[in-house]
N, C-alpha and C positions, 0 to 999 in steps of 0.2 A: 499389503495391497497387491493383488495380482495384476499382470499386464492386461487382463481382460476387463478389469475394472476401469470405468471411465469417470471423468469429472464433468459434472454439469456446470456450466458457466452462465453467469448473469451479470449485468452491469447497468448502472444509471449514473448520470452526472448532471449537476445543476450549477449555475453561476452564483446562486444565493442572492444576497443583496449587494452584489458587486456588478460593475458594468463590464467586466471582462472575466475570462476563464484562464486561470494559470495552472490548473491541473492537467496532466497528460497521462494516458495509460495505453498499453498495448499488450497483445498476447500472441503467441505462436502455438498452434494446436498440433497434435500428433499427425503425422503424414507418412509418406513413403520413406523419408529419410530421418524421421524423428518419432520416437516412441514415448515422448514426455511432453508435459505442458510447461510453457514458459510464460510468466506474467510479470509485467513491470508497471509501477505507478510512481509518479513524481509530482510533488506539490511545489509549484514555483514561487519565487519571491523576487522582488526587485522591480515591481511595477508591471503594468500591462504587457509591454513588449518583452522586457527582460525576463520576467517570471515565466511567461508562456514559452519563450525560446529555450530557457534553461531546462524546463521540464520536458519539452519535446526532444531536445538533444539528448538528455539523460536517458529517456525511455528507449529511444532508438539505439543508442550506443550499448545500453545494458542488454537489450534483447539480442543484439548481434553477438555479444560476448557469451551470453548464456547458451547460445546455439552453436558455439564453436566446438571444435573437436579437441577437447581437453578434459582432464578429470574434473569432477564436479567442484571440488574446492577451488581449483585454479579458475574455473569459469566464474564462480561467485566473486572471487577477488578481482578478476579481470573486469567484471561487470561494473563495479563502482569506480575502479581506476580509469577505465576507458571513458565512462560518463564524465568523470571529473576532468580528464585531459581534454575531451571534446569541448567542454564548457570553457576551459582556459583558452583553447585555440580560438573559439568564437569571440571571446572578449578581446583577445589580442587583435583580432581583425576588426572589431567594432568597439572602440574605446568608450563610446557613449553608453554601453551596456555594463560598464564596470559596476560591480556590486550585485549582479544578478546571480541567482543560485536556486537550489531546490533540495527537497528531500528525495529519497529514493528507497523503494522496496522492490527487490527482484525475487521472484519465487520460482522454484522448480518443483514440479510434482512428477515423480516417476515411480518405478516399481519398488523403490526403497522407501518411499514416503515423501514428506515435505522437507524441503531445504530452502533457505532464504539468505539474503544479504540485505541489510537496511542501514540507512543513515538518516537521522532526523527523527521526526515524531509521527510519521505516518504509521498507523497501527496495522498489525496482522493478528487477527483473533482466530481462535479455534473454539467452536461451539460443539460440545459433545455431551450427550446424556444430560441435557438441561443446564450445563455449566459453561459459562463464557470465560475464557482466559486469554490474555495477551501472550503471544509467544515470542515476539521480537522486543528488543529493548527500546525504551523511550529516551531519546536524546534531547528532550526539552528540559526545562527546569523543574518540571513536576516531580520527578523522583527525588531531586535534591531537597525541595521544599517538604516533601513527605518525610524524608529522613530527619529534617529539622524538627518536624512535629513529633516524630517518634522519640527524639532526644529531649523533648521538652523545651526547645528553644523558640518554637513558634506554636501558636494555637492553630486549630483546624481552620477557623475563620480567617486568621491572618494569612495562612497559606493559600486559601481559596481566593482571596482578594489581592494577593501579591502581584504587582505589575510585571514581575519577571516570569510569571508562571508559563507564559507561552513562548518565552525566548528559547531559541535553539542553542544547544551546546555543540552541535555538529551539523554540517550541511555540505553539499557539493557546491563550491564556488570557484573551482579552478585552482585553489590553493591547498595547503595542508588540510587534511581531514582528521580532526582530533579523535573522533569516536566512530568505530565501524562495528556493526554486529553481523558476524558471519557464522552461520550455522555449521558446526564442524561434524555433526552427526545427524543424518536425516531423521525426522520425527515420523514414527509409524502412524499411518492413517487407517481407519477402519470404515466400512460401509456405514453411511449415515452421518459421518462427520461433515460439518459445514465450516468453511473458512471464509473470513471477511477481511478483505484488503481495502483500505480506505485512506482518503486524505483526512486531515484533522477537522474538516468541516463536520464530520460525523460526531465529533466530541460535543456538539450541541445536545446530543442524547447521552444520558448517563449509561453506564454499563448495565444497570438494572433495567432501564427502558429498552435497551437493545436486546437483552435477554428475554424480556416480556414479549417483544415482537417475534423473536425466534421461537419462543414457546407456543405462541398463538398460531404459528404457521402450520397448516395441516400437514400430516405426513405425506411425503411425496411432492410437496410444493416445488415447482420449478425454481431454479436458482434466480431466474430473471424476476419472478414475482417477489422473492425475498429482497433482492436489490431495490426494486421499486418501492417496496413497503418501507424500507429503512430511509431512503432518500425522501420519500413523501412525508415521513414523520418529521424529518428535519425541517422541511419546508413549512409544515403546519405549525411548528413552534413560532415561526415568524420572528426570529431573533434579530434585533437591530444589527445592521452591518454583518449579516450572516456571511460566513466565508464560503468560497467554492467548496462543493462537496462531491466527491467521487467515491462510489462504492462498487467493488467487484466481489461477487459471491461465488463460491465454489462448493459443490456438493459431491461427496464421494459416493458413487453409484456402483452397485455390485452386478457385474455381468450385463450391463445395459449398453447396447450399441447406439451410437449417435450422441449428439450434443445438443444442449439448449440453443447454442448459437450456430448458425450455418457459416460455412467458409473455413478456410485454413489459416489465413494470416490477417490480422488486423493490427496496424501499426499506429502508434501515437494518435489515438482517436480523441478528438475534443469536440464539444458542442460549441 
């Protein structure tokens, strides 16, 4: 991907069937002192106040670290460590928020391609040539249950209905973080690639349903239209107790000046 290639950005967020929004996201766009795109998303947990606070703190801390003057791997490591430390400090000063936490996905897109750091189950997908694949690791119990199915210890139906399915094996809570997925080598991107960064509310749609929506989008569809289509599809399912859903879409554009979104900095935006 050349430096002349830009990224089209789109986003949409709904509270779902919840009375509050615990997802946060933000991004920094290229400017006079920055030639890369930085994006962060966090899905909070711990109740209305706790979850919302944790995700906001994590996004702001991650973006500051990702924008620091360090080599890329150091920035990725610093992003989650800073987010976790800031959550710990906030809980120390607000003991009533003990137990709050969040997932985190931090993304860097530059001339070398796509790099990321992630903790938890918020997915980062790449859609290329009609194929959708997850590029970051899933720190929920889903991969563990799938391994048990492959080993013949569980049936597919048992795994699908297992109460542990949505439990997290790793999250930012101000304590030790058991699992961290840090990209050690940027993934090359090509014009036409689409990236989807989301909270797990998007899991209401199957991978096949997401692929179908991506397939049906006309060539050249703005990233904003793609984000709206995905979130609208989640809303149309009308799933009981639907979780908060946040979707950020990115499209690799070749030699196109300008962006889908106007402005240079959007921090921790929530509806």
